[in-house]
C-alpha positions in Angstrom: -26.0 2.9 -71.8 -24.3 6.0 -72.4 -23.3 8.8 -69.7 -22.0 11.8 -69.4 -20.1 12.8 -66.4 -19.4 15.5 -64.4 -16.5 16.5 -61.6 -16.5 19.3 -59.3 -15.8 20.1 -55.5 -17.1 21.5 -52.6 -14.6 23.9 -51.1 -13.7 26.9 -52.1 -10.0 26.3 -52.9 -11.5 23.4 -56.2 -10.0 24.2 -58.8 -13.5 23.5 -60.1 -15.9 24.1 -57.8 -19.8 22.9 -57.6 -22.7 25.0 -59.3 -25.9 26.2 -59.5 -25.4 24.9 -63.0 -23.9 21.8 -62.5 -26.9 21.1 -59.7 -29.3 21.5 -62.3 -27.5 19.8 -64.9 -27.2 16.6 -62.6 -29.5 13.5 -62.6 -27.7 12.2 -59.6 -25.0 14.1 -57.5 -22.4 11.9 -55.8 -20.1 12.9 -52.7 -18.1 10.8 -50.5 -19.2 12.2 -47.0 -22.1 14.1 -45.7 -19.9 17.2 -45.0 -19.8 17.2 -49.0 -23.4 16.6 -49.3 -24.2 19.5 -45.7 -22.1 22.4 -47.9 -23.8 22.2 -51.3 -27.0 22.0 -49.4 -26.2 25.2 -47.6 -24.7 26.6 -50.6 -27.3 26.0 -52.9 -30.7 25.4 -50.4 -33.3 25.9 -53.0 -31.2 24.4 -56.0 -31.9 20.3 -55.6 -34.5 18.1 -53.3 -32.1 15.2 -51.2 -33.1 13.0 -53.4 -30.2 13.8 -55.7 -27.3 13.7 -53.5 -25.9 10.1 -52.6 -23.6 10.3 -49.9 -20.7 7.2 -50.3 -19.5 6.9 -47.0 -16.4 7.4 -48.1 -14.0 9.1 -46.0 -12.0 12.2 -47.9 -8.3 10.7 -47.4 -7.1 9.4 -50.6 -5.1 10.5 -52.7 -5.9 11.2 -56.5 -7.0 8.6 -58.9 -5.9 5.9 -56.0 -7.0 2.2 -57.0 -8.7 1.1 -54.4 -10.9 4.7 -54.1 -11.3 3.9 -57.2 -13.0 0.5 -57.3 -15.1 1.8 -53.9 -16.6 4.6 -56.3 -17.3 1.8 -58.7 -18.7 -0.5 -57.0 -21.1 2.6 -55.1 -22.2 4.0 -58.5 -23.2 0.9 -60.0 -25.6 0.2 -58.0 -27.8 3.8 -59.5 -27.1 3.5 -62.4 -27.7 -0.3 -63.2 
């Protein structure tokens, strides 16, 4: 199986902020917290359906590339791509 993955943030200060083009490109969008999904819905109300965005319910308080975070994210994502 071949996957293509992109990363983008929802905050105005994000290095790469999610765009409407990103939403159209993605089959699934994984967000850490419900507030991230809400930000996407507010910014792009007509660009997606609710089934496309998966809330992982992971508090967004980890450091970049934290090993525990990576393990937790892999476990959740594998349920959807297996």
